[in-house]
Residue, then its C-alpha position, 0 to 999 in steps of 0.5 A: m254414657d251410662t257411669e255407675a259403676q258396674p261390679v266385676e267380678r275376679d278370678r276369685s283363684s287371684r285374691p290372696s288370702v285371708s292369713e296371706e294378706t295378714s302375713d305380707t302387712e301386720g307381719p313387718e310390722g310387729r317385727s318394727r315395732f319391737a326391734w328397738v326391744d331386740r336392738a337395745a337386748d342386743w347392745l347391753p351385756g345382759g340381754r334382756i334381764t339387763l334392761t329389764v333390770l333396767v326399766c323396773l329402775v326408770f319406773v321406781l326413780l320416776v315414781s320416787q321423784f313425782v308420786m311416792q317418796p320413802f324416807q327414813i326417820p332419823s330421831g325421835s322427834m316424832e316419837q311414839g307413832l314413827r320411831i328412828g330407823d322406821r321409813v314412812l312413804v310420803n305422798k307427793l301427789a298429796y297437796r299439787f291439786g290445788a289441796e292442803p296441808q291441814r291441820g294434824d298432817v305429819v309433813v315431812f318438808d324441806g329446812t333450808g333457811y328455815f329449821g337448816n338444811a336437812d329435809y324435816i318430818k312434823r306435824v303441821v299444827g296451824v295453818g296459815g291466818d290460824h292464832v295457835v297458843c301454848c298454853d290454855k288454862e288446863g297447859r294444853l294447846e290452842v288453835n284459835g280459841r279451841s283447847v287441842d286434845e294431843s294426849t292420842f298421839l304424845y309421847p306419854g309424858d310429855s307436856p305440850s310445850g315447856v316453851r310458851f308461845d303466841v303465835v298468828v300463821p301467814d297464810g301460805s305458813l305452818f306451824l309445826l310441832g314433833d309429838h315428842r315434843s321434850d325431843s324436838s326442835d319444832s317452829r317454837d325454836h326457832l320463834g327467832s329466826p326468820g320466818g318466825g319458825m313458821i314453814p312455805v307450804t311450798d317447802v313442802i315434800g308431800r305427807a307421810d301416809w304409810i309407817a312400811w317398815p319394818a313390816g310389824h311396824w306398817t301402819r298408816l298415819t291418819r289425822p288425829d279426829v281432835y283438830a277436826r273441832v278446831p274452827a276455822a280460823d275467821g271463825a276467832h279473828g271477826 
């Protein structure tokens, strides 16, 4: 017996056209794919306009929760760079994939249990293992034996610190100061508090990357070059 399939010519008139095939198969799928949108719009007052607004709000909330969150500057502790009322955009992913805060970064952190029950914004001066001293013979901050010239961001007329200190930052912690040293409650003021004025890296919410408002003050916040010349803690403590 010949088992090979033989082509069979069918009556072309009995075959559905391409357009008919498309309308029969894709039409219902296309309609069902977006049926939930129509049902949601019918259920909501205002229809599709209300649904669009709600979707946008959910998107903004997700971005604010996990990616970029705005914070308002409540005090003058970071002047002159950050002024009262400025709104900064905080990058919440900056330290979420293995990266660590660096000296010179401006960070927002939860001060509960250390500074107070609130969120704070300060500049990172020392990271885990750093030896931070104030002040050297010229009145400058010293990190791992290297003097740091803070004149480019320190508030005009302020000294690096009116309080002398000599600390070693524990691993996994940060030593933070405000740029307006004479108007900032920071790590210097909590040396005798739990944690010794240091903030755990795990309590950092994110890095302040932009001043978003007011529009005339729109600026990207960058890490000062002076900290790049500070040696690693291992180089200071052999």
